[in-house]
N, C-alpha and C positions, 0 to 999 in steps of 0.2 A: 627482511623488513618485518616489523611487528604487526600482528593482526590489528592492533588499535589504529595504526596509521593507515591501514587498508580500508576499514569500514567507518572510522571516525569514533571519537571518544563517547558521544552520546549513545551510539548504538552499542558500544562495548558495555557501558554502565547498565543500560537496559537489559542486555542479555545476561549480564552477571546477576542482576537483581532477580531475574526469573529462573535462575539456575540453568541457563542454556549456553553459557560461554564455554568454549572448548578448553578442557584442562583445568576447569575450576568448578568447585562444588559449593552451592549456597542453598542448601535445603531449607534452612531457617528462613531466609529471605523469600524463597518461593512459597512456602507454606503460609508465611505472614501475609503476603500479597493476596494469595488465593482466599485465605480466611476473611480478610477485610472486604474483598470484593463480594464474596458470597453473603456476608452479613449485610452489606449495603443493599445488595439485590433483593434480599428477603424483605426488607422494609419498603423498598420501592415497589415490588410486586404486591405487597400488602396494601399499599396506597392505591394501586390499580384496581384491586378487588373492591376497596371501599368506595371508589368513585365510578364503579362499573356502569351505573345508570346515568351518569353525567358525561355525555359524549365529548364535550369540549375538554373537560379535565382528564378524561380517559386518553384522548389523543395526545394531550400535553404530557401525560405520564409516559405513554408508550414511546414518544419521540426520544425521550431521554433514557428510559429503561432499556430499550432495545439497543441503543448505542453502548451502554455499559455492559450489557450481556454479550454483545459482539466482541468487545475488547477482552472480556473474560474468556470467551471461546478461543480467540486468537492466542492468548497466553497458553492455554492448554495445548493447542495444536503445535505451537512453536516448541513447547517443552517435549511433546511426544516425538517431534521430528528433529530433536537436537542433534541426532546423528548426521542429518543432512547439513545442519548448520556447521558442524565440525568439518565435514567434507568440503563444502564450498569455500570456507575460510582457508582451509589447507590448500585447496586448489589455487585460490587467489594469491596466497603467500608464495607458492611455487612460481607462479607467473611473474610476480614482482621480482623475485630473487633471480629469475633467469633473464632479466632485461640485459641486453648487450649493446644497445645503442641509444644515443640521445633521442633519436626519432621515436623509438618505442617508449621511452620514458615520458616524452612530451605527450604523446597520444594518450597513454594510460593516465597520466596526471590530470590532463584536461577533463577526461571523463570522470575521474574521482572527484574533482572540484564541483562538477555539476551535481553530484549526489549530495554534497554538503549544502549547496545552495537550495536544493529541493527540500532538505530537512528543515532548514531555517524557515522557508516559505510555508511549509505545511504546519510546522509548530506554531508560527504566528497566526495563521488562519484559524486553527482549532482553539488555541488559547483565547484569541479574540472573540470567538463564539461563546466561550465559557464566561468571559468577562461581562458580556451583555446579559447574562443571567442575573447579575448583581442588582441592576436598577429595580427590577421587580421586587427583590427582597427588601431593598431600602425603602421603596415606596409604601410597602405594607408593614414596615417595622413599627411605626407608631399608631397602628390601627386601634380603634376604640376597643375592639374585642381581640384579645391576643390570639384567639383561634383563627383569626383572619390573616395571621402572619404567613408568609410563604417561605419555604425552604429553597435552597439553591437547586436541589434535586428533589422532585416530588417524592415524599416518603411518609409513612405512617408508623409511629412508634407505640409500643405498649406501655407508655408512661407519659407524664405531663412534659411534653417536649417543647412547648412554645412559651414556657416561662423562663425568665432570665435567671441565671446565666446559662441554663441548659441550652436554650435556643441559640445563643451566640456561639457556643462551643460546637454544636452540631452544624451550624452554617459554615464555620471555619473548616471543620473536618470534611464536609461535603464539597466545599470549594477546592480544597487540596485534592480530594478524590477526582473531581472533574478535571483539574489541571493534569494530574497524573494519567488519566485516561486519554486526554488529548495528546500528551507527550508519547504515550504508548502507541497510539494509532499512528502518529507521525513516525515513530521508530520502526514499526513493521513495514510501513510503506517505504521508508528510507532504505531499509535493508534490501527490499526487493529492487528498488531503483539502483542501488549500489551494485548489486549482483548483475542486473541486466546491462548497466552501463559498462561494467567490466567485460562482460561477454561481447558487447558492442565494440569496445576498444580492441579486443583480440581479433574480431572480424575485420575491422579497419586495417589492422596490421597484416592480416591474412591476404587481403586484397593487394597490398603492397608486395607481399611475398610472391604472389602469383605473377606479378609483373617482373619481379627479379628472376624468378625461375624461367620465365620465357626468354629473358635476355641471356641467362647462363646457358640454356639449351642451344641457343643459336650462335653463341660466341666462344664457348669453351669446348675443347676437344676431349678433355679428360672425362671418360664415361663414369668414373667413380664419383667425381664431383657432381656431375649431373644427377646420378642416382641418389646420392646423399641429399642433395637439395630437394629432389622430388619426394623422398621419404619423409624429410622434415616437414614439407608442405602438407602432405597427407596426414601426418601425425598431429600437426597443429590444428587442422580442420577437425579431426576426430576428437581432439581434446576439447575444443569449443563445444562440440555436440554433446559430449559427456557432461560438461559443466552446465549447459542449458537444461539437460535432463534432470540434473540435481535441483536446479531452481524450480523446475516443474513439480518435482516430488515434494519440495518444501512448501510451495505456495499454492498448490492446486486446491486444497480444501480451505485454506485461508481465503482464497479468491472466491470460492463458492459461497461461503457464509457472508462474505463482504457484499457480493452482488445481491443475494437474496435479502439480507437485512437492509441494505441501502434502498432497495426498491420499496420495502415496507415503510421505512422511515420517511422517505420522500413523499409517499402517499399521505402519511399521517401529518407530517409537517406542512405539506401543501394544503391539506384540509384546514389546519390551524391558521395558515397564512391567509387563505381566502376568507375564513371567518373573521379574522382580525381586520381585513380591509373593509368588510361590510359592517363592522361594528365601530364603536367609538374608542377603541384601544389606541394608546399613544404610539408615537413614532418609534420609541425604543423597542416596543414589543414587535413591531413590524421588522425592525432591523435585526432583532434576535432571530426571528423565524427565517428571514431572508438569508442571513449569514449561515444559519444552520443548514438550510437547503444547499447553499453554495458549498459548504464544507462537505456535505454528503456527496454531492456531485463530483467535487474535486477528488474525494477519497476513491471513488470508483473509477474516475477518469485516470487517476494515477496508475491503477492496475492495468487499465486498457491501453494507456499510452506505452507502458512498459512492454506489454505483449505486442503491440503494433511495431514498436521500435525494434524489438528482437527479431520479429518476422521479416521486416524490411531489410535489416542488416544481413540476415542469413541469405535472403534471396539475392542480395546484391553480389554475393560470391559467384553465383552462376553467371550473372551478367559480366563480372570481371573476367571470368574464364573465357566467355564468348568474345569479349572485346580485345583480348590479348592476341598477338599474331601466332596462334597455335598452328595455323596452316603452313608456317615456315619452319616448324619444328620437325624433328624426326618422329615417325609414327609411334615408336615405343615410348617417347617422352610425352607426346600429346595424350597418350592413353591415361597417364596419371591425372592430367587435368580433366579428362573425360569422366573419370570416376568421381572427382570432386564436383563437377558440374551436375552429374546425375543426382548425387546426394543433396546438393544445394537446392535442387528443384523442389524438394520437400522442406518447406520452411520450418524453422525452429519456432515453437509456439509455447505460450503459457495458457493453460486452460483453467476454467472454474469447475472443479470436480471431474476433470477428465472428459467433459463433453461439451463445454461452451468455450470457444476460442475468445480470448480477451483481445479485442481489437476495437478500433474507433467505429467501425461499421456496427458492431454489436452494441456498443455503447449508445450510439445515436438511435438505433432502432428501439432499444429497450426504453430509453427515457423520453423519446418522442411519444411513445404510447402512454407513459405515466402522465406527462403533461397534458395529453389529449383527454385523458380521463378526468383530470382535475378541472380542465376547462368545461367539460360537460357537466361536472358537479356544480360549478359556479353558475352556469346557465340554468340548471335545474333548480338551484336554490333561489335564484332571482325570480323564476316563474312561480315558485311556491309562495314567495313573499307577496307577489302580485295577487 
């Protein structure tokens, strides 16, 4: 099976564009993307410096600039870890090519379809957020003073950038940049979800193999067949563990920058959202900030859901061994299951920087604290106004 069919065409195109697709070189594309991102970020940080004394505009700038910076950092990490990309795709290809039954094919296909659905949903959410930036640009387009015009992405340029047609060209370029950033973030998350769901499908099949091994051990007299089935079972479990370790190596630092940046972005966007509620800004501005917060929460939630799913699926192996009638097996056969049970008690995990487990518990703990801080800020702001 081709790697494209395994991860989906959008993921393949994205990895090819940033020179991280196995067996293909695209140095020109990678350098072009990196150069454009660095140039755009320079002007965005320049704007941040120019509005440093204006807290509202500074927070508005940071909410976008940090997102763009996060995407650029992700590109660099994926490129630096392209060896792991090659290894996991090769591993997946071998798994698909070794499918021997309709049951295996069905389980793996169902999990692969879920990753496609996830990409479409994530892309729609992020692009929808970008589209809500346009009404602000349109509302200020015919301002009496052209200096009051707004860019799609807050930026400061060393030339007359708000005169026509320069302004229109820059807005189009910035909009395309924002859409590509949204697609890129959806791509990295889709790659993680695809890999985790593939590992999950192999763990589902492993549970079925455990049940079959139990039946073989109790009904077959040929020791060679029993030993072969046991060796295959242990090898499949070890193979899933190795695959999950590669996922951890690939996404550990991506997850770290995601968690840290999302925390900062949600704080800044939350500040802007609270400020917008207490002012006379229109509903579109509130929708923009609200959808931006939702997008950031979803982005981090996707990583935590992937980590939670992988952990739960790996721990279910131990439960599957416990529930099978191992007590009816020969002692030498049950020892194979015992080794699997002992290893399965240590769950497979994805971490942020090798020290924070990505799980739903950590997600809720972290963002409950953020929302509490924002609520306190709102109360303090109300008291100051009184």
